[in-house]
N, C-alpha and C positions, 0 to 999 in steps of 0.2 A: 435361555440367553442365546440369541443367534450370534454364531461366529461367522466372520468373513476371513477368508485367506487368499492373500496376493501371492501368487506362487510364481517362483522363478526369476524375478526380474533383478535389475541391478538397482540396489536400495541405497539412496542417500541417506547414512546415518550421521549422528553427530561426530562420528570419528572417521567418516569417509565412506567411500562405496564399498558394499558389500553384497555379493549374490546370495540371495536366499529367499525367506518367504516371510510376510508379513501378516500377523494375526491380529485380528480386530474384533472386539465386542464390547457391548455396552457403551459404545461411542468412545471407546479408548483402544489404543494400541497396547496389546497384551504383550507381544514379543517380536523380536527380529530374529530368525533363527537361520542357521545354514539350510542350503538346498535340501529339501526333504524333511527338514526338521519339522515341520507342521504335521507330520502324518500320526503322531501320537494324539495331537489335538484333534485331528480330523476324526480319529477313531471314538474318541470322548464326545465329542460336540455332536456327531451324528448328522445333523442337518446344516453342516456349515456350507456356506456359500463359496465357491472356489472360482478365482479368476486367473487365466493364464496369461502370465506377463513375461513370460520367456523371451528375450531379446527386446525387452523394453525398459524404461527407466521408472523408478518408483520414487517420488520426491515428495516433500511435505507440500501441503496446500500453500498457495502464495498468499502472502499479506501485503496488501496494497495500503499505505498509510495516508494516501490522498485521494480520495475519490469522491466526485461530485454527484452524489446519488439523487438529489433533486434536480440535478441538472444546472448547468452554468448559464450564464445570460443576463440580458438587462443591460448590458454594456453598450448595446447597439441599437437601444428601444426596445419597445414591448414585444416586437417580433423576434427578437434574438433569444428568448427564453427557450431553452433546451427541454425536451420532456424529461421526465423522471427515468432514471435507470431501471431496466428490469433484472431481476435477480437471475434468469436463465443465462443472460449475457455476460454476467459477472462471473458466474461457475463455469460457463463454457470457455472464459479465459484462464481457468484454473485458479482462481482468486476464491479462497474459502473464508477470509478473514480480511475485512476493510475498515477504514475510518471515514465516517460520513463527514464530509467536509463543508463548512459554510463558504459562500463566496461573496461575489460583488453585491448581490442583492441580498440583504439580511431583513427586508421588510416584508415582502410577500413569500420569502422562503426562510421563515423565521425558526426559532429554536424547536417551538412545538412540532412543525412540520418535519423538522430534520430528524427529531426523534422518533417520531411516528414512522417515517422512511425505514430508519434504523432498524424498527421492531419489525417492520414487514419483511425486509431482507433476512433478518434473524430467522424468522419463522419459516424462510423458503431455505435455509441451510446456509447461509452466509453469515458467519459471526461478525456482527457490525457494532462498531463502537461510534462514538461521535466527537466532535469539538465544538466550544463555544467559539464565537468572535467572527471573523470574516473581515470585510473591509471597512468596518463601521468602528468607532471607539467613542464612547466606551462600549465594549461588547454587549450585545442584546443578550439578556438573563432572564430566569424565570423567578428567582428568589430575591433578587435585589443587589447581588453581588457575584461575582464569578466563584469565589471560594465556597459559598454556600452551595451553589449549583454542583460544583465539582465534588464536594464532600457529600452530599446527598444522592448524587445519581451515578451509581457505580458504572454506567455506559459511558460516559464522559472522561476522556483521556487528557483533556488540555484545554488551550487556547490558542487559536489562530489569530494573528495580527499581520497587517501588511506594512511593509516599510518600503520608502522609495517609489511608491506607487501613486501615480497621480489622481487615481478614483478614489484612493481611501483616505480615511481620516485615521491618525496613528496617534499611539501615546507619545508625550514628550520623554525625555530620558527619567526624570523623576518617577512618573507614573509606571514607566517600564520597570524601573527598580523596584517599585512596589509591587508590581504584578509578579515579578520574578520571586520576591519575599513569600508571597501568598501561595504561590505554586509550589515553592519548597516547603511551605507548612502543610499544604493538602498532601503531598507526597508522603511526608512523614506521619501524618495523622491516618492516613488510608491506606498506605502501600501501594499506591496506583501510580501511574507514569507522570500526570500533571505537566506534560510537555509543554513549552512554550513553541509553537509551530509557526515559523516566521516567513511569510511569503516575501521574496525579494523582487522588488519592482526595480526599473532601471533608472530611475532619478538618481543623480549624484549623491554621495554622503548618506544613502538610506541607512546603513548600519552604524552610524557615528552613536546614535543615542543607545543602541544595544550595547556597544562595546563598553560605554560609561556604566550602564547600568549594570553589567556584569561585574565589572569592578566594584561598584558601590554596594551592591547587594550581597556579594560574596557566594551567589548562587552556584551551584555546579554547572560548568558549562555544558555537561551532557543532558541538562535539563532543556537545552535550547536545540531545536531542529529547524536549520535552515533550508527551505524547500524553494524550488525554481532555481538552484545554484547556477544551472547552465543558462540562465535567461538572457545573459550578455557575457561578454568577456569582464567586464567591471564586476558583475555580480559573482562570477566565477572567482575571481580574485579576492573579493571580500569573504566569499564562503571559504575559501582556501586558508586565510588568514585567521578566521574564527575557528575553522576545523583544526587547526594547529595547537588552538588554545584548549581544545577539548570538546568543542560543539559538534553535534551532528550535522550531517551534510546529505541532503537529500536531492537527487537529480531525476528530472522527468524526461522520459522519451518523446512526450508530445513537444517539448520545446527542442526544434532543430532547425537549421537555416530553411528548410523546404516550408515551414510553417511560420516562423517569426524571424524577420530580418534581424541579424546581429547575434542571434542564439547560437549556442556551442552545441553541437551533437552530444548526445549523452555518452557515446563511447569515447570521444575526445575528453569530455569532461571527467569521466571516471580516470582515464589515464593521467590526466593532469593533476587530478587530487592525490592519487597515488604516489605520483613521481614527485610531488611536493613534499611528501611525508606524512599526509594525513592518514591516520590509523584507519585500516579497512573496516574494522567492526563499527566504525562512525558512520560508515557510507551505507545509504540506502537509495533504491529506486522505488518510486511510485508513479502510478500511471498518469495522475490528473485527469483520469477518464471522464467522459460526459462534460468535459468543460466545453468553453465556447471560444477555443482557439482556432481561428480560421485555417483551413486547408487550402492551398494554392491548387487549382484544378489543372489538368494539362492544356486547357485552353487559356491558361493565365487569369481566370477568375478566380473568386475566393468564396468558400462555402463556410459558414460558421458551424454547422453541426459537426461534432466530433465524437466519433465512436472509438477513440484509441484506448484500447486496454491490453495492448501488446507487450506485456512485460517479458514474456518470454522471448519475443522478438529480439527485445533489447539483451538479454540473456545471451542468446545465440551471437548476436554481433559482437559482444564483449568477449566471447571464445573466440569466435572467427578472427577478431581483430588482435587475438595475441594479448589482451590487456589482463585477462584472469581465466584460470582452469573453469571447468563447468561446476565443480562443487563450490568455489569461491564465489562465482557469478551469481549462482542460485541462491547464496547466502544473502545477497543483497535485497533479495525479495521474498526470504524466509526467516531465517534466524536473526539477521539484524534488525529489521524492523520490529519483529516479536520482542526483542530485547530492548528496543527503545520504547516501546508501548508496555513494557513490563507485564507480557502475556506469555508466562513460560510454557503452557500448554500446547501452545502452536508453534509453527515454524520449524518443527523437527520430529523425525520419525523415531521414537525411542518409546520403552515402556512407560506407561502411565500417561502419555501424552495424548492430545485429543486426536482421535482417528480421522484427520483431514489430510488426505493423501491424493495425490495426482500422479497417474500413469501416463507416461509421455513417450513418444517416439525419441529418437537419438537426435533429432533436429534441434532443439525438442519441438514437439507440438502435442496439444492435449488430446489424448484419448477417453480417459475415464477419471472421473472426479468424485471422491468419496468425502462426505463431510458428516462428522459424527459416525463414521463407519457405513453410512446409508450412500448407496450410489446415486449421485445428484446428475452425472454426466455419463453417457454410455456412447462410446465411438464418435465422440465428439459433440454430440447434440444433448440438450437438457432432457432428462426424464421427464420433467413437468415444465413445458413450455409455459411462458407467461401469456396470459391472454390480453396483456397492454402493451406487447412488444411493438414498438414503433417500427414500420416497414423499412426505415432506413438503416436499423440494425441488422448487420450481417448475419448470416446463419452458417453454422458449421464452420467457423472461422474464429482463429483466436489471435492472428497476427494483425499489425495495423497495416494501413492501406498505402503507406508510403513510407520509405526508409527513414528510421530514427536516426541514423548515424549524424 
Protein backbone atom coordinates (compact mmCIF):
# COMPACT_ATOMS: atom_id res chain seq x y z
CA UNK A 1 0.00 0.00 0.00
CA UNK A 2 1.65 3.21 -1.16
CA UNK A 3 1.38 6.08 1.30
CA UNK A 4 1.47 9.78 0.42
CA UNK A 5 2.35 12.39 3.03
CA UNK A 6 1.61 16.10 2.59
CA UNK A 7 3.96 17.68 5.11
CA UNK A 8 3.71 20.89 7.03
CA UNK A 9 0.83 22.69 5.34
CA UNK A 10 -2.02 24.63 6.87
CA UNK A 11 -4.81 22.05 6.57
CA UNK A 12 -8.50 22.92 6.35
CA UNK A 13 -10.18 20.28 8.53
CA UNK A 14 -13.89 20.04 9.44
CA UNK A 15 -13.12 21.91 12.68
CA UNK A 16 -10.93 24.62 11.19
CA UNK A 17 -7.32 25.19 10.16
CA UNK A 18 -4.55 23.05 11.63
CA UNK A 19 -0.83 23.03 10.83
CA UNK A 20 0.20 19.47 10.26
CA UNK A 21 0.67 16.48 7.98
CA UNK A 22 -1.94 14.71 5.86
CA UNK A 23 -1.49 10.97 5.34
CA UNK A 24 -3.18 9.28 2.38
CA UNK A 25 -3.25 5.67 1.21
CA UNK A 26 -5.56 3.34 -0.74
CA UNK A 27 -7.49 6.35 -2.02
CA UNK A 28 -8.41 7.58 1.46
CA UNK A 29 -7.22 10.07 4.03
CA UNK A 30 -5.68 8.04 6.84
CA UNK A 31 -5.01 10.84 9.30
CA UNK A 32 -4.34 14.52 9.82
CA UNK A 33 -1.55 14.74 12.39
CA UNK A 34 0.31 17.59 14.12
CA UNK A 35 3.53 18.75 12.48
CA UNK A 36 5.95 15.84 12.36
CA UNK A 37 3.26 13.38 13.37
CA UNK A 38 3.70 11.44 10.15
CA UNK A 39 7.22 10.34 11.05
CA UNK A 40 6.09 7.06 12.62
CA UNK A 41 4.01 6.26 9.55
CA UNK A 42 6.92 7.22 7.33
CA UNK A 43 9.11 4.67 9.11
CA UNK A 44 6.42 2.02 8.78
CA UNK A 45 5.46 2.76 5.18
CA UNK A 46 8.99 2.86 3.86
CA UNK A 47 8.24 3.96 0.30
CA UNK A 48 5.95 6.85 1.21
CA UNK A 49 5.89 9.74 -1.24
CA UNK A 50 6.41 13.05 0.56
CA UNK A 51 5.31 16.49 -0.58
CA UNK A 52 6.62 19.63 1.10
CA UNK A 53 3.60 21.85 1.80
CA UNK A 54 5.21 24.28 4.22
CA UNK A 55 3.84 27.78 3.70
CA UNK A 56 0.95 26.42 1.65
CA UNK A 57 -2.73 25.65 2.18
CA UNK A 58 -4.05 22.09 2.01
CA UNK A 59 -7.78 22.11 1.26
CA UNK A 60 -10.42 19.63 0.10
CA UNK A 61 -10.81 19.03 -3.61
CA UNK A 62 -13.44 21.41 -4.99
CA UNK A 63 -16.97 20.16 -5.64
CA UNK A 64 -18.58 21.82 -8.67
CA UNK A 65 -22.30 21.13 -8.72
CA UNK A 66 -23.02 22.60 -12.17
CA UNK A 67 -20.57 21.90 -14.97
CA UNK A 68 -21.34 21.62 -18.70
CA UNK A 69 -19.02 18.74 -19.47
CA UNK A 70 -20.52 18.22 -22.94
CA UNK A 71 -20.28 21.93 -23.69
CA UNK A 72 -23.00 24.55 -23.76
CA UNK A 73 -24.40 25.91 -26.95
CA UNK A 74 -27.06 25.51 -29.54
CA UNK A 75 -28.79 28.71 -28.42
CA UNK A 76 -27.20 30.79 -31.21
CA UNK A 77 -27.27 28.30 -34.04
CA UNK A 78 -25.32 25.14 -34.78
CA UNK A 79 -22.06 27.07 -34.75
CA UNK A 80 -22.51 27.97 -31.09
CA UNK A 81 -21.95 24.40 -29.89
CA UNK A 82 -19.04 24.48 -27.45
CA UNK A 83 -16.54 21.59 -27.34
CA UNK A 84 -16.56 18.95 -24.62
CA UNK A 85 -14.68 19.74 -21.44
CA UNK A 86 -11.23 18.14 -21.08
CA UNK A 87 -10.49 16.46 -17.77
CA UNK A 88 -7.12 18.15 -17.36
CA UNK A 89 -8.74 21.59 -17.40
CA UNK A 90 -11.16 20.53 -14.65
CA UNK A 91 -8.36 19.18 -12.48
CA UNK A 92 -6.14 22.21 -13.04
CA UNK A 93 -8.95 24.32 -11.58
CA UNK A 94 -8.81 22.21 -8.40
CA UNK A 95 -12.13 20.48 -9.14
CA UNK A 96 -12.09 16.81 -8.14
CA UNK A 97 -15.86 16.21 -8.00
CA UNK A 98 -18.47 17.61 -10.38
CA UNK A 99 -22.01 17.20 -11.65
CA UNK A 100 -22.38 16.81 -15.41
CA UNK A 101 -25.20 19.17 -16.27
CA UNK A 102 -27.64 18.98 -19.19
CA UNK A 103 -28.36 22.29 -20.87
CA UNK A 104 -30.23 23.90 -23.74
CA UNK A 105 -29.69 21.10 -26.26
CA UNK A 106 -31.04 17.80 -24.98
CA UNK A 107 -31.38 16.22 -28.44
CA UNK A 108 -27.81 15.98 -29.71
CA UNK A 109 -26.38 16.13 -26.17
CA UNK A 110 -28.58 13.44 -24.73
CA UNK A 111 -28.57 11.35 -21.56
CA UNK A 112 -26.41 8.62 -23.09
CA UNK A 113 -23.77 11.16 -24.15
CA UNK A 114 -23.84 12.85 -20.76
CA UNK A 115 -23.32 9.57 -18.90
CA UNK A 116 -20.54 8.51 -21.27
CA UNK A 117 -18.70 11.79 -20.73
CA UNK A 118 -19.21 11.48 -16.97
CA UNK A 119 -17.61 8.04 -17.09
CA UNK A 120 -14.70 9.38 -19.14
CA UNK A 121 -14.03 12.15 -16.63
CA UNK A 122 -14.29 9.72 -13.72
CA UNK A 123 -11.68 7.47 -15.32
CA UNK A 124 -9.36 10.50 -15.55
CA UNK A 125 -9.65 11.32 -11.85
CA UNK A 126 -12.68 13.64 -11.67
CA UNK A 127 -15.52 12.04 -9.68
CA UNK A 128 -18.38 12.87 -12.01
CA UNK A 129 -22.08 12.56 -11.30
CA UNK A 130 -24.89 13.69 -13.59
CA UNK A 131 -28.42 15.03 -13.72
CA UNK A 132 -31.38 14.32 -15.92
CA UNK A 133 -33.38 17.10 -17.50
CA UNK A 134 -32.28 20.37 -18.99
CA UNK A 135 -34.35 22.86 -20.94
CA UNK A 136 -36.90 20.25 -22.10
CA UNK A 137 -40.01 19.00 -20.32
CA UNK A 138 -40.70 16.18 -19.87
CA UNK A 139 -37.04 15.39 -19.23
CA UNK A 140 -35.34 12.95 -21.61
CA UNK A 141 -34.89 9.60 -19.86
CA UNK A 142 -33.60 6.11 -20.52
CA UNK A 143 -36.17 3.88 -18.83
CA UNK A 144 -39.39 5.76 -19.47
CA UNK A 145 -39.62 7.91 -16.33
CA UNK A 146 -37.21 9.96 -14.20
CA UNK A 147 -37.63 7.98 -11.00
CA UNK A 148 -36.69 4.71 -12.70
CA UNK A 149 -33.52 6.26 -14.11
CA UNK A 150 -32.60 7.81 -10.78
CA UNK A 151 -33.29 4.61 -8.90
CA UNK A 152 -31.31 2.40 -11.27
CA UNK A 153 -28.30 4.60 -12.05
CA UNK A 154 -26.29 5.63 -8.98
CA UNK A 155 -24.35 8.30 -10.86
CA UNK A 156 -27.56 10.31 -11.28
CA UNK A 157 -28.09 12.80 -8.44
CA UNK A 158 -31.20 14.68 -9.53
CA UNK A 159 -33.24 16.41 -12.20
CA UNK A 160 -32.61 19.82 -13.68
CA UNK A 161 -35.50 21.99 -14.86
CA UNK A 162 -35.61 25.57 -16.12
CA UNK A 163 -38.17 28.08 -14.85
CA UNK A 164 -38.69 31.59 -16.19
CA UNK A 165 -36.56 30.77 -19.23
CA UNK A 166 -37.73 31.73 -22.73
CA UNK A 167 -35.90 28.84 -24.43
CA UNK A 168 -37.22 26.17 -22.11
CA UNK A 169 -40.34 24.12 -21.72
CA UNK A 170 -41.20 23.73 -18.06
CA UNK A 171 -43.55 21.63 -15.94
CA UNK A 172 -46.73 23.23 -14.70
CA UNK A 173 -47.29 23.38 -10.98
CA UNK A 174 -49.11 20.04 -10.76
CA UNK A 175 -46.37 18.26 -12.71
CA UNK A 176 -43.79 19.98 -10.53
CA UNK A 177 -45.47 18.81 -7.34
CA UNK A 178 -45.55 15.27 -8.71
CA UNK A 179 -41.85 15.47 -9.60
CA UNK A 180 -41.00 16.64 -6.09
CA UNK A 181 -42.95 13.71 -4.69
CA UNK A 182 -41.05 11.27 -6.91
CA UNK A 183 -37.70 12.78 -5.93
CA UNK A 184 -38.65 12.40 -2.29
CA UNK A 185 -39.39 8.71 -2.95
CA UNK A 186 -36.06 8.22 -4.75
CA UNK A 187 -34.14 9.85 -1.89
CA UNK A 188 -35.88 7.65 0.65
CA UNK A 189 -35.40 4.39 -1.26
CA UNK A 190 -31.82 4.96 -2.39
CA UNK A 191 -30.31 7.29 0.21
CA UNK A 192 -29.03 9.52 -2.60
CA UNK A 193 -29.56 13.25 -3.08
CA UNK A 194 -32.38 13.31 -5.68
CA UNK A 195 -32.12 17.08 -5.98
CA UNK A 196 -34.44 19.26 -8.01
CA UNK A 197 -31.90 21.61 -9.58
CA UNK A 198 -33.77 24.69 -10.81
CA UNK A 199 -32.30 26.99 -13.44
CA UNK A 200 -33.72 30.46 -12.84
CA UNK A 201 -34.40 32.46 -15.98
CA UNK A 202 -35.34 36.11 -16.02
CA UNK A 203 -38.98 35.95 -17.11
CA UNK A 204 -41.33 37.32 -14.43
CA UNK A 205 -43.10 34.90 -12.10
CA UNK A 206 -40.83 31.99 -12.89
CA UNK A 207 -40.78 30.58 -9.36
CA UNK A 208 -44.54 30.79 -8.66
CA UNK A 209 -45.22 27.16 -9.77
CA UNK A 210 -42.37 25.98 -7.54
CA UNK A 211 -43.69 27.81 -4.50
CA UNK A 212 -47.10 26.17 -5.00
CA UNK A 213 -45.58 22.74 -5.66
CA UNK A 214 -43.48 22.87 -2.49
CA UNK A 215 -46.55 23.61 -0.41
CA UNK A 216 -48.70 21.00 -2.19
CA UNK A 217 -46.14 18.17 -2.14
CA UNK A 218 -44.87 18.75 1.37
CA UNK A 219 -41.37 18.06 0.07
CA UNK A 220 -38.36 19.07 2.11
CA UNK A 221 -37.32 22.51 0.74
CA UNK A 222 -33.67 21.40 0.99
CA UNK A 223 -34.43 18.97 -1.86
CA UNK A 224 -34.62 22.06 -4.11
CA UNK A 225 -31.50 23.86 -5.30
CA UNK A 226 -31.96 27.16 -7.11
CA UNK A 227 -29.12 27.86 -9.49
CA UNK A 228 -28.28 31.08 -11.35
CA UNK A 229 -29.65 32.89 -8.31
CA UNK A 230 -27.67 35.97 -9.38
CA UNK A 231 -29.04 35.99 -12.94
CA UNK A 232 -30.85 39.26 -12.15
CA UNK A 233 -32.06 41.24 -9.17
CA UNK A 234 -35.46 39.59 -9.55
CA UNK A 235 -34.02 36.06 -9.53
CA UNK A 236 -31.92 36.96 -6.51
CA UNK A 237 -35.02 38.22 -4.70
CA UNK A 238 -36.93 35.03 -5.57
CA UNK A 239 -34.01 32.82 -4.52
CA UNK A 240 -33.69 34.74 -1.27
CA UNK A 241 -37.37 34.21 -0.43
CA UNK A 242 -37.10 30.48 -1.16
CA UNK A 243 -33.78 30.27 0.66
CA UNK A 244 -35.47 31.63 3.75
CA UNK A 245 -37.93 28.74 3.41
CA UNK A 246 -35.04 26.25 3.44
CA UNK A 247 -34.25 25.79 -0.26
CA UNK A 248 -30.62 25.61 -1.32
CA UNK A 249 -29.29 28.57 -3.29
CA UNK A 250 -26.50 28.30 -5.85
CA UNK A 251 -24.58 31.34 -7.14
CA UNK A 252 -22.58 31.30 -10.37
CA UNK A 253 -19.39 33.38 -10.84
CA UNK A 254 -20.01 33.20 -14.59
CA UNK A 255 -23.01 35.50 -14.16
CA UNK A 256 -21.88 39.04 -13.50
CA UNK A 257 -22.47 42.42 -15.21
CA UNK A 258 -19.37 42.01 -17.39
CA UNK A 259 -21.01 39.07 -19.11
CA UNK A 260 -24.76 39.41 -18.62
CA UNK A 261 -26.65 42.68 -18.48
CA UNK A 262 -28.60 42.95 -15.24
CA UNK A 263 -26.75 40.13 -13.49
CA UNK A 264 -25.63 40.55 -9.90
CA UNK A 265 -21.97 39.81 -9.18
CA UNK A 266 -21.44 36.68 -7.07
CA UNK A 267 -19.79 38.56 -4.20
CA UNK A 268 -22.70 40.99 -3.97
CA UNK A 269 -25.17 38.10 -4.30
CA UNK A 270 -23.64 36.06 -1.46
CA UNK A 271 -23.45 39.17 0.72
CA UNK A 272 -27.14 39.86 0.05
CA UNK A 273 -28.24 36.29 0.79
CA UNK A 274 -26.38 36.16 4.09
CA UNK A 275 -27.59 39.60 5.16
CA UNK A 276 -31.17 38.54 4.39
CA UNK A 277 -30.82 35.61 6.78
CA UNK A 278 -30.39 32.66 4.40
CA UNK A 279 -28.41 30.02 6.28
CA UNK A 280 -24.81 29.79 5.11
CA UNK A 281 -24.96 25.98 4.89
CA UNK A 282 -27.63 26.30 2.19
CA UNK A 283 -25.35 28.37 -0.06
CA UNK A 284 -23.09 26.98 -2.77
CA UNK A 285 -21.00 28.26 -5.65
CA UNK A 286 -20.87 26.37 -8.93
CA UNK A 287 -18.94 27.41 -12.01
CA UNK A 288 -21.53 26.88 -14.79
CA UNK A 289 -18.27 26.23 -16.61
CA UNK A 290 -18.05 25.51 -20.33
CA UNK A 291 -21.42 27.15 -20.85
CA UNK A 292 -22.23 29.40 -23.77
CA UNK A 293 -22.51 32.63 -21.80
CA UNK A 294 -20.86 35.31 -23.96
CA UNK A 295 -17.96 37.35 -22.65
CA UNK A 296 -17.61 40.99 -23.64
CA UNK A 297 -14.19 41.53 -25.24
CA UNK A 298 -12.19 44.73 -24.67
CA UNK A 299 -13.19 45.91 -28.17
CA UNK A 300 -16.87 45.64 -27.26
CA UNK A 301 -17.49 42.46 -29.25
CA UNK A 302 -18.82 39.28 -27.67
CA UNK A 303 -17.50 35.76 -27.79
CA UNK A 304 -19.56 32.71 -26.92
CA UNK A 305 -16.76 30.39 -25.82
CA UNK A 306 -16.50 30.34 -22.05
CA UNK A 307 -13.72 28.56 -20.18
CA UNK A 308 -14.64 29.97 -16.79
CA UNK A 309 -13.82 27.49 -14.03
CA UNK A 310 -12.52 30.01 -11.54
CA UNK A 311 -14.22 28.94 -8.33
CA UNK A 312 -11.10 29.81 -6.35
CA UNK A 313 -11.10 33.29 -7.87
CA UNK A 314 -14.56 33.84 -6.43
CA UNK A 315 -13.47 32.41 -3.08
CA UNK A 316 -10.65 34.93 -3.01
CA UNK A 317 -13.02 37.77 -3.90
CA UNK A 318 -15.44 36.79 -1.13
CA UNK A 319 -12.57 36.95 1.35
CA UNK A 320 -11.13 40.20 -0.04
CA UNK A 321 -14.60 41.74 0.02
CA UNK A 322 -15.02 40.93 3.71
CA UNK A 323 -18.05 38.72 3.07
CA UNK A 324 -16.62 35.48 4.51
CA UNK A 325 -13.45 34.16 6.04
CA UNK A 326 -11.38 31.82 3.92
CA UNK A 327 -12.63 28.63 5.60
CA UNK A 328 -16.29 29.65 5.22
CA UNK A 329 -15.76 30.81 1.63
CA UNK A 330 -14.10 27.50 0.74
CA UNK A 331 -17.08 25.65 2.27
CA UNK A 332 -19.23 27.04 -0.56
CA UNK A 333 -17.19 24.96 -3.02
CA UNK A 334 -16.39 21.96 -0.81
CA UNK A 335 -18.49 20.88 2.18
CA UNK A 336 -21.75 22.63 1.25
CA UNK A 337 -22.13 21.18 -2.28
CA UNK A 338 -20.98 17.79 -0.97
CA UNK A 339 -23.77 17.92 1.62
CA UNK A 340 -26.32 18.99 -0.99
CA UNK A 341 -25.32 16.06 -3.19
CA UNK A 342 -25.19 13.62 -0.25
CA UNK A 343 -21.57 12.78 -0.95
CA UNK A 344 -20.10 12.35 2.54
CA UNK A 345 -16.75 11.09 1.24
CA UNK A 346 -15.78 14.33 -0.51
CA UNK A 347 -15.55 18.01 0.36
CA UNK A 348 -13.63 17.46 3.61
CA UNK A 349 -10.18 16.39 4.76
CA UNK A 350 -10.81 13.90 7.54
CA UNK A 351 -9.91 10.28 8.32
CA UNK A 352 -11.84 7.96 6.01
CA UNK A 353 -12.69 10.64 3.47
CA UNK A 354 -11.67 10.33 -0.16
CA UNK A 355 -8.09 11.48 -0.67
CA UNK A 356 -9.15 14.37 -2.90
CA UNK A 357 -6.92 17.23 -1.84
CA UNK A 358 -5.73 20.51 -3.34
CA UNK A 359 -2.53 22.27 -2.32
CA UNK A 360 -2.76 26.00 -2.96
CA UNK A 361 -0.91 29.23 -2.34
CA UNK A 362 -2.41 31.70 0.10
CA UNK A 363 -3.91 33.65 -2.81
CA UNK A 364 -5.35 30.89 -3.24
CA UNK A 365 -4.12 29.43 -6.54
CA UNK A 366 -3.82 25.75 -7.40
CA UNK A 367 -0.38 24.15 -7.17
CA UNK A 368 -1.01 20.42 -6.73
CA UNK A 369 -4.16 18.30 -6.99
CA UNK A 370 -4.61 14.78 -5.66
CA UNK A 371 -7.60 12.64 -6.57
CA UNK A 372 -7.95 9.31 -4.82
CA UNK A 373 -4.50 10.00 -3.41
CA UNK A 374 -2.94 10.12 -6.87
CA UNK A 375 -1.19 13.31 -8.04
CA UNK A 376 -3.21 14.66 -10.95
CA UNK A 377 -1.80 18.21 -11.13
CA UNK A 378 1.76 19.21 -10.22
CA UNK A 379 2.90 22.85 -10.18
CA UNK A 380 -0.38 23.86 -11.79
CA UNK A 381 -0.16 21.51 -14.77
CA UNK A 382 -2.02 18.26 -15.33
CA UNK A 383 0.12 15.15 -15.05
CA UNK A 384 -1.81 13.61 -17.96
CA UNK A 385 -2.70 16.34 -20.49
CA UNK A 386 -5.77 15.64 -22.58
CA UNK A 387 -5.02 14.89 -26.25
CA UNK A 388 -8.32 16.56 -27.14
CA UNK A 389 -7.83 19.86 -25.31
CA UNK A 390 -9.23 22.76 -27.29
CA UNK A 391 -6.49 25.33 -28.00
CA UNK A 392 -8.69 28.08 -26.58
CA UNK A 393 -8.52 26.52 -23.14
CA UNK A 394 -5.83 28.25 -21.08
CA UNK A 395 -2.89 26.32 -19.69
CA UNK A 396 -1.34 26.69 -16.24
CA UNK A 397 -4.22 28.94 -15.21
CA UNK A 398 -7.10 28.41 -12.82
CA UNK A 399 -8.74 31.80 -12.54
CA UNK A 400 -11.21 33.36 -14.88
CA UNK A 401 -10.31 35.89 -17.52
CA UNK A 402 -12.47 38.67 -16.18
CA UNK A 403 -13.53 39.76 -12.73
CA UNK A 404 -16.53 37.84 -11.41
CA UNK A 405 -17.48 40.50 -8.93
